[in-house]
C-alpha positions in Angstrom: 28.6 -40.0 -40.5 29.0 -39.4 -36.6 28.7 -41.8 -34.6 26.5 -40.0 -32.1 27.8 -40.1 -28.4 26.4 -42.2 -25.5 24.1 -40.6 -22.9 26.2 -39.9 -19.5 25.6 -42.3 -17.5 23.4 -41.3 -14.3 25.2 -41.1 -10.9 23.1 -43.2 -8.5 21.0 -41.5 -6.1 22.7 -40.1 -2.9 21.8 -43.2 0.2 19.0 -41.2 2.8 21.3 -41.8 5.1 18.5 -40.1 7.9 16.2 -43.4 6.7 19.0 -45.3 7.4 19.5 -44.1 10.9 16.1 -44.5 11.9 15.3 -48.0 10.5 17.9 -49.5 12.7 17.5 -47.8 15.8 13.8 -48.4 15.6 14.1 -52.6 15.1 17.3 -52.2 18.4 14.9 -49.8 20.5 11.3 -52.1 20.4 14.3 -55.3 20.5 15.5 -53.6 23.3 12.7 -52.4 25.0 10.7 -56.0 24.5 14.0 -57.3 26.2 13.6 -54.9 29.4 9.8 -55.4 29.9 9.7 -58.7 29.7 13.0 -60.4 31.0 14.3 -57.7 33.4 11.3 -56.0 34.4 9.7 -59.3 36.1 13.1 -59.9 38.7 14.2 -55.8 38.7 14.4 -54.8 42.7 12.9 -54.6 45.1 10.3 -56.4 44.1 6.5 -56.4 44.7 5.9 -57.1 48.3 5.0 -53.8 49.0 2.7 -51.0 47.2 6.1 -48.7 47.1 8.0 -51.1 46.6 5.9 -52.2 43.0 5.6 -49.0 42.6 9.3 -47.7 42.7 10.0 -51.6 40.3 7.4 -50.0 38.0 9.3 -46.7 38.3 12.8 -48.4 37.6 10.9 -49.8 34.6 9.4 -47.5 33.3 12.5 -45.0 33.3 14.9 -48.1 31.3 12.0 -48.4 28.3 12.6 -44.5 28.1 16.3 -44.2 28.6 16.7 -47.4 26.3 15.9 -45.4 23.1 18.0 -42.5 23.7 21.1 -44.7 23.9 20.5 -46.6 20.9 19.8 -44.0 19.5 23.7 -42.6 20.4 24.7 -45.6 19.7 23.1 -46.0 16.0 23.5 -42.7 14.4 27.9 -43.1 16.2 28.2 -47.0 14.4 26.4 -45.8 11.3 28.8 -42.6 10.9 31.6 -44.4 11.2 30.5 -47.5 8.9 29.2 -44.6 6.6 31.7 -41.9 7.1 35.8 -42.4 7.6 37.6 -41.1 6.2 38.6 -43.5 3.1 42.4 -42.6 1.3 42.7 -40.6 -1.4 39.4 -38.9 -0.2 40.0 -34.7 0.1 36.5 -33.4 -0.3 35.5 -31.7 2.9 32.0 -32.1 3.2 29.0 -29.8 2.3 28.6 -27.0 4.4 25.3 -27.2 6.5 24.1 -23.6 7.8 20.5 -24.3 10.3 17.9 -26.6 9.2 14.5 -25.1 10.6 13.0 -29.3 10.9 16.0 -30.6 12.4 15.5 -27.9 14.9 11.6 -27.6 15.7 11.7 -31.6 15.9 14.4 -31.4 18.7 12.5 -28.5 20.8 9.3 -30.3 20.8 11.0 -33.6 21.5 13.1 -32.7 24.5 9.9 -30.2 25.4 7.7 -33.1 25.4 9.7 -35.6 27.5 10.8 -33.3 29.6 7.2 -32.1 30.5 6.3 -35.4 30.1 8.7 -36.5 32.9 6.8 -33.9 35.0 4.0 -34.7 34.8 5.0 -38.8 35.1 6.6 -38.7 38.7 4.3 -36.3 40.2 1.4 -39.2 39.6 3.5 -41.3 41.3 4.7 -39.3 44.2 0.9 -38.7 44.8 -0.6 -42.0 43.9 0.8 -44.8 45.5 1.8 -43.0 49.5 0.6 -40.3 49.6 3.7 -37.5 49.5 5.1 -39.3 52.9 8.2 -40.7 51.9 10.1 -39.6 54.9 10.8 -36.8 53.8 9.1 -34.9 56.6 6.8 -34.8 59.4 3.9 -33.9 57.7 2.5 -34.9 54.2 1.1 -32.1 51.4 -0.7 -35.8 50.9 -1.7 -39.0 52.3 -2.8 -42.1 50.5 -6.4 -42.1 49.5 -8.6 -44.0 51.3 -6.6 -44.8 54.9 -8.2 -43.5 58.0 -5.9 -43.3 61.5 -7.3 -44.4 64.9 -4.6 -43.9 67.0 -6.1 -45.7 70.1 -6.7 -49.0 68.4 -6.6 -50.9 65.9 -8.2 -54.4 64.3 -8.2 -56.8 61.4 -10.2 -56.6 58.8 -11.4 -52.7 59.3 -9.3 -49.9 56.5 -8.0 -48.9 59.7 -4.0 -47.5 59.0 -1.5 -48.9 61.5 0.9 -47.1 62.7 4.2 -47.9 63.3 6.9 -45.9 65.2 10.9 -47.1 64.4 12.9 -45.5 66.8 17.0 -45.2 66.1 19.8 -45.2 67.4 23.0 -46.7 68.4 23.1 -49.2 67.1 19.7 -50.7 66.2 16.0 -50.3 65.7 12.8 -51.0 68.1 9.6 -49.8 66.7 6.5 -48.5 69.3 2.9 -49.8 68.1 0.6 -46.5 69.8 -2.2 -48.7 68.9 -1.0 -51.5 71.2 -0.5 -49.1 74.5 2.6 -48.2 73.4 4.4 -51.1 72.7 8.2 -51.5 72.3 9.3 -54.7 70.4 13.1 -55.0 68.9 11.0 -56.8 65.1 9.4 -55.3 63.0 5.4 -57.1 62.6 3.5 -55.8 59.6 -0.1 -56.5 58.8 -1.0 -58.3 54.9 -3.1 -55.9 53.4 -3.0 -52.8 56.3 -1.9 -49.2 54.9 1.1 -48.6 58.0 2.0 -45.3 58.8 5.9 -45.0 60.3 7.2 -42.2 62.0 11.1 -42.2 62.3 12.7 -40.6 64.6 16.0 -41.1 66.7 17.6 -40.9 70.7 21.1 -40.4 69.5 22.5 -39.2 66.1 21.7 -39.7 62.7 20.1 -42.8 61.5 18.3 -44.0 58.5 15.9 -46.4 58.2 16.0 -48.9 55.3 13.7 -51.9 54.9 14.5 -52.6 51.6 11.8 -54.9 50.3 9.1 -53.0 51.4 10.8 -49.8 49.3 10.3 -47.7 52.4 14.1 -45.7 53.2 13.9 -42.1 55.7 16.2 -41.2 58.0 15.8 -41.4 61.7 16.5 -37.5 62.8 16.6 -36.8 66.5 13.8 -34.4 67.1 12.3 -34.9 64.5 9.3 -37.4 62.5 9.2 -38.8 59.4 6.3 -40.0 58.1 6.5 -43.1 55.2 3.3 -44.5 53.4 3.4 -48.4 52.7 1.2 -51.7 52.2 2.4 -54.9 52.5 1.1 -57.3 49.9 2.5 -60.5 50.7 3.8 -62.4 53.3 7.1 -63.1 54.2 10.8 -61.7 56.2 12.8 -59.0 55.1 15.7 -57.1 56.6 16.0 -53.2 58.2 19.9 -51.7 57.9 20.5 -48.6 59.0 22.1 -46.8 55.3 23.1 -43.9 57.5 27.1 -43.4 59.2 26.1 -43.1 62.3 28.7 -44.5 64.5 31.5 -48.1 65.3 29.2 -50.3 64.8 26.9 -49.0 61.9 27.7 -51.4 59.9 25.9 -54.3 62.6 22.7 -51.9 62.7 20.2 -54.1 61.3 17.4 -56.7 62.7 14.6 -58.1 61.1 11.1 -57.6 59.7 7.6 -60.0 59.1 4.6 -59.4 56.9 2.2 -61.5 58.9 -1.3 -62.1 57.9 -3.6 -59.5 60.2 -4.6 -61.7 62.3 -1.5 -63.0 63.2 -0.6 -59.9 63.7 -3.0 -59.3 66.2 -2.2 -62.5 68.4 2.0 -61.2 68.2 1.1 -57.6 69.4 -1.5 -58.4 71.8 1.1 -61.2 73.5 3.8 -58.2 72.7 1.2 -55.8 74.8 0.0 -58.2 77.6 4.4 -58.9 78.2 5.3 -56.0 78.4 2.5 -54.6 81.3 3.2 -58.1 83.0 6.9 -57.5 83.6 6.7 -53.9 84.3 8.3 -52.6 80.7 5.3 -50.7 79.0 5.1 -48.0 82.4 8.1 -47.8 82.2 8.5 -46.8 79.3 7.7 -42.7 78.2 3.9 -41.6 77.2 4.4 -42.3 73.1 5.0 -39.1 70.9 6.2 -38.0 68.1 10.1 -37.8 69.0 11.3 -37.6 73.0 13.5 -36.3 75.5 17.4 -37.6 75.3 16.8 -37.7 79.4 15.1 -40.4 78.6 17.7 -42.9 76.3 18.7 -45.0 79.8 15.3 -45.6 80.7 14.7 -47.0 77.4 18.2 -48.7 77.4 17.2 -50.2 80.4 14.5 -51.7 79.5 15.0 -52.9 76.4 18.7 -55.0 78.3 15.7 -56.2 80.1 13.2 -57.7 77.3 16.1 -58.0 75.2 18.9 -58.7 75.9 20.6 -56.0 73.9 23.3 -53.4 74.4 24.4 -50.6 72.5 26.5 -46.9 73.2 25.4 -42.8 73.6 23.1 -43.3 76.9 22.6 -46.9 76.4 22.1 -49.1 78.9 25.0 -51.4 80.1 24.3 -54.1 82.4 28.1 -54.1 83.2 28.3 -50.4 84.6 25.8 -50.8 86.6 27.0 -53.4 88.9 30.2 -51.1 89.6 32.3 -53.0 86.4 33.2 -51.5 83.1 30.7 -51.5 80.5 30.7 -53.8 77.2 30.1 -51.6 74.0 29.7 -54.6 71.5 27.8 -54.9 68.0 24.1 -56.1 69.1 
């Protein structure tokens, strides 16, 4: 009697590569996003000194949370493919011919559309909500921060009135005018805590760029142009203002300091500077406050600043040595 043939051994089930890749990607993505949010986000620049700075920090963190899973998916797929589908000795077979997959194509189209439209909505909201549309791109923002009003002639602590500060770039220094305090001018940028600030940025000579890094404010200072930017200082402390546009020989030395103080301290400081400039004649000599200035007033502005702060500059600026009949001394301030 013939012996029955043994049943053929069944082939091992094919590994579901898609689920393996998804599982590895999910674990790594969750770990990366947790590290970004809890370990990196609290220390991200530019910090939380102002409303614009904190929103910029949140934007960076949010974009990092979205980008990390995308990058990790590419790395995961690449690594999985190298380990699983690498060439092995003696394997001369070709892979199965694939002529399209409706599910994959539809998923790809839907996912990319959702990401792009979502980022568009997110960017629009973040542009409007923290600081209107004013981020130093022009003189007439379409949107302004909600709940702020501007009294062009006065400001007082506790009021919801926006503080107006004009930033004037010139080789190689920034000065700041306060129209609500008689148009007085300072070489230091003082701001009151918790008060909305409206910057008007311009230049007297060449193109500069006003960059208060810790405030999250950056705006080009162009001659005959008024660029508007908004922020609200949230925390007390000092910060540095730099020029971030190559503007001449001493561009690298074009920086000065600023400080966020309490509203009462700010008013005391502003009133004292105004009184001092009224007393020494500087305020009367300055041109009337305007959003831009005629370059012919630059020598007069330079003379006044030499009297008040002892700084020097170039391109129409005033050098004390020239007035005395000796060669000028255009040194870095």
